[in-house]
Structure formats: structure tokens, C-alpha cells
MDAnalysis code that builds the backbone (N, CA, C; Angstrom):
import MDAnalysis as mda
import numpy as np

u = mda.Universe.empty(204, n_residues=68, atom_resindex=np.repeat(np.arange(68), 3), trajectory=True)
u.add_TopologyAttr("name", ["N", "CA", "C"] * 68)
u.add_TopologyAttr("resid", np.arange(1, 69))
u.add_TopologyAttr("resname", ["MET", "ILE", "GLU", "ILE", "SER", "LEU", "ASP", "ASP", "MET", "LEU", "THR", "LYS", "ARG", "HIS", "MET", "THR", "LEU", "THR", "GLN", "LEU", "SER", "VAL", "ALA", "VAL", "ASP", "VAL", "THR", "MET", "ALA", "ASN", "LEU", "SER", "ILE", "LEU", "LYS", "THR", "GLY", "LYS", "ALA", "LYS", "ALA", "VAL", "ARG", "PHE", "SER", "THR", "LEU", "GLU", "LYS", "ILE", "CYS", "GLN", "VAL", "LEU", "ASP", "CYS", "GLN", "PRO", "GLY", "ASP", "LEU", "LEU", "HIS", "TYR", "ARG", "PRO", "ASP", "LYS"])
u.atoms.positions = np.array([
    [45.539, 79.166, 6.450],
    [46.664, 78.419, 7.168],
    [46.079, 77.705, 8.293],
    [46.408, 76.406, 8.365],
    [45.820, 75.710, 9.430],
    [46.892, 75.644, 10.735],
    [46.355, 76.045, 11.779],
    [47.138, 75.908, 12.978],
    [46.780, 74.618, 13.927],
    [47.795, 74.099, 14.375],
    [47.755, 72.900, 15.322],
    [48.040, 73.475, 16.624],
    [47.142, 73.354, 17.646],
    [47.350, 73.682, 19.065],
    [47.378, 72.356, 19.911],
    [48.541, 71.600, 19.423],
    [48.734, 70.351, 20.247],
    [49.379, 70.797, 21.604],
    [50.291, 71.808, 21.661],
    [50.995, 72.169, 22.794],
    [49.834, 72.665, 23.926],
    [48.867, 73.510, 23.619],
    [47.715, 73.714, 24.476],
    [46.950, 72.639, 24.992],
    [46.834, 71.699, 24.246],
    [45.887, 70.431, 24.620],
    [46.804, 69.537, 25.672],
    [48.045, 69.360, 25.204],
    [49.066, 68.797, 26.213],
    [49.166, 69.346, 27.395],
    [49.164, 70.610, 27.520],
    [49.060, 71.507, 28.886],
    [47.820, 71.170, 29.701],
    [46.710, 71.259, 28.993],
    [45.437, 71.069, 29.541],
    [45.291, 69.580, 30.164],
    [45.843, 68.675, 29.422],
    [45.860, 67.290, 29.899],
    [46.954, 66.900, 30.840],
    [47.927, 67.723, 31.054],
    [48.953, 67.666, 32.076],
    [49.878, 66.405, 31.451],
    [49.979, 66.551, 30.035],
    [50.907, 65.479, 29.650],
    [51.968, 65.933, 28.748],
    [53.143, 65.075, 28.723],
    [54.315, 65.681, 28.045],
    [54.195, 65.031, 26.618],
    [55.049, 65.664, 25.476],
    [55.065, 65.183, 24.157],
    [55.650, 63.714, 24.261],
    [56.389, 63.521, 25.332],
    [56.935, 62.188, 25.430],
    [55.966, 61.153, 25.660],
    [55.078, 61.534, 26.762],
    [54.098, 60.492, 27.034],
    [53.096, 60.223, 25.987],
    [52.819, 61.351, 24.998],
    [51.943, 61.283, 24.008],
    [52.441, 60.299, 23.011],
    [53.773, 60.606, 22.763],
    [54.604, 59.816, 21.834],
    [54.409, 58.237, 21.902],
    [54.535, 57.829, 23.172],
    [54.501, 56.613, 23.640],
    [53.016, 56.159, 23.502],
    [52.142, 56.771, 23.984],
    [50.792, 56.410, 24.088],
    [50.020, 56.313, 22.488],
    [50.480, 57.174, 21.611],
    [50.039, 56.994, 20.238],
    [50.948, 56.227, 19.177],
    [52.272, 55.807, 19.819],
    [53.043, 55.236, 19.041],
    [53.360, 55.922, 17.662],
    [53.902, 57.192, 17.960],
    [54.357, 58.024, 16.885],
    [55.617, 58.654, 17.460],
    [56.647, 58.786, 16.461],
    [57.918, 59.344, 17.118],
    [57.813, 60.670, 17.486],
    [58.843, 60.932, 18.394],
    [58.830, 62.284, 19.103],
    [58.987, 63.377, 17.922],
    [59.922, 62.926, 16.952],
    [60.166, 63.978, 15.860],
    [58.876, 64.177, 15.046],
    [58.027, 63.138, 14.899],
    [56.799, 63.564, 14.117],
    [55.772, 64.339, 14.869],
    [55.829, 64.148, 16.122],
    [54.990, 64.932, 16.995],
    [55.437, 66.430, 17.100],
    [56.787, 66.434, 17.206],
    [57.316, 67.798, 17.168],
    [57.035, 68.470, 16.081],
    [57.117, 67.933, 14.846],
    [56.897, 68.672, 13.659],
    [55.241, 69.021, 13.686],
    [54.365, 68.345, 14.228],
    [53.037, 68.680, 14.265],
    [53.047, 69.820, 15.429],
    [53.608, 69.792, 16.575],
    [53.508, 70.671, 17.418],
    [53.988, 72.048, 17.119],
    [54.979, 72.159, 16.246],
    [55.623, 73.331, 15.858],
    [55.029, 73.999, 14.567],
    [53.838, 73.408, 14.005],
    [53.125, 73.753, 13.001],
    [53.870, 73.564, 11.617],
    [54.899, 72.739, 11.612],
    [55.683, 72.576, 10.309],
    [55.286, 71.304, 9.584],
    [54.177, 70.753, 10.007],
    [53.680, 69.429, 9.155],
    [52.969, 69.985, 7.869],
    [53.122, 69.303, 6.920],
    [52.510, 69.573, 5.727],
    [51.123, 68.625, 5.620],
    [51.158, 67.578, 6.384],
    [49.931, 66.673, 6.490],
    [50.007, 65.941, 7.687],
    [48.741, 65.335, 7.789],
    [48.669, 64.484, 9.010],
    [47.653, 63.412, 8.625],
    [48.001, 62.183, 8.900],
    [47.145, 61.004, 8.635],
    [45.976, 61.198, 9.603],
    [44.766, 60.716, 9.135],
    [43.513, 60.732, 9.892],
    [43.758, 59.554, 11.069],
    [44.357, 58.499, 10.732],
    [44.736, 57.467, 11.811],
    [45.485, 58.133, 12.898],
    [46.451, 58.846, 12.574],
    [47.284, 59.682, 13.614],
    [46.414, 60.509, 14.463],
    [45.652, 61.261, 13.756],
    [44.911, 62.366, 14.476],
    [44.003, 61.723, 15.336],
    [43.353, 60.561, 14.949],
    [42.295, 59.699, 15.702],
    [42.972, 59.311, 16.968],
    [44.203, 58.721, 16.806],
    [44.867, 58.133, 17.956],
    [45.167, 59.372, 19.054],
    [45.549, 60.586, 18.489],
    [46.042, 61.617, 19.385],
    [44.666, 62.119, 20.027],
    [43.549, 62.138, 19.239],
    [42.188, 62.565, 19.978],
    [41.817, 61.585, 20.985],
    [42.029, 60.227, 20.845],
    [41.707, 59.283, 21.679],
    [42.388, 59.442, 22.934],
    [43.661, 59.762, 22.913],
    [44.526, 59.686, 24.175],
    [44.271, 61.135, 24.827],
    [44.126, 62.086, 24.259],
    [44.001, 63.576, 24.681],
    [42.514, 63.752, 24.949],
    [41.596, 62.870, 24.488],
    [40.079, 62.988, 25.110],
    [39.582, 64.246, 24.431],
    [39.719, 64.479, 23.206],
    [39.324, 65.749, 22.544],
    [38.884, 65.363, 21.102],
    [38.376, 66.266, 20.441],
    [37.901, 66.377, 19.057],
    [38.785, 67.047, 18.135],
    [38.955, 66.663, 16.831],
    [39.957, 67.270, 15.852],
    [39.767, 68.751, 15.807],
    [38.675, 69.232, 16.030],
    [38.541, 70.745, 16.033],
    [39.157, 71.459, 17.259],
    [39.306, 70.506, 18.314],
    [40.162, 71.130, 19.516],
    [41.566, 71.388, 19.157],
    [42.171, 70.675, 18.097],
    [43.489, 70.694, 17.903],
    [43.734, 71.448, 16.476],
    [42.856, 71.553, 15.598],
    [43.121, 72.039, 14.356],
    [42.201, 73.535, 14.266],
    [42.946, 74.594, 13.686],
    [42.253, 75.754, 13.659],
    [42.577, 76.404, 12.444],
    [41.660, 76.908, 11.713],
    [42.047, 77.814, 10.393],
    [42.091, 79.221, 10.620],
    [43.186, 79.740, 10.037],
    [43.565, 81.221, 10.129],
    [43.732, 81.581, 8.639],
    [42.953, 82.648, 8.168],
    [43.287, 83.083, 7.065],
    [44.571, 83.608, 6.700],
    [45.235, 83.540, 5.608],
    [46.666, 84.193, 5.378],
    [46.422, 85.704, 5.244],
    [47.490, 86.359, 5.800],
    [47.374, 87.848, 5.751],
    [48.086, 88.334, 4.727],
])
């Protein structure tokens, strides 16, 4: 299972989901799906924009957890 720690990174960067949505030009609904871990896929271009705005690496946002 891949976990997305977008919420943690937003907190570290003192940024809201709304601010990120505007900065990366992705809807709040789509970012919310990512944030809650309900996304089935993410485009590399979207991940790249998020990383640019949050000044992080993809590995800071994506983590593999083995299924139990």
C-alpha cells in the first residue's frame, strides 16, 4: 500500500490545502482525494508541481507500507 503524507508536508510548510490548490492549479477535490489516501493514481506532472511548491522530493510524500 502506498501512503501519501501530504497533510504532514502542508503542516511543515505552514500551507493550507486551499493555498496548495491555487499554487499547483489542481482542484481542491482532487487534492483532498490525495490527502485522504483515496487516490488510485497520481500524474507525475501533478506530483512534480506539488513537489516544486512544497520544496520537497516525491519520497517525502509517498511511502510504501506492506499490506497486513
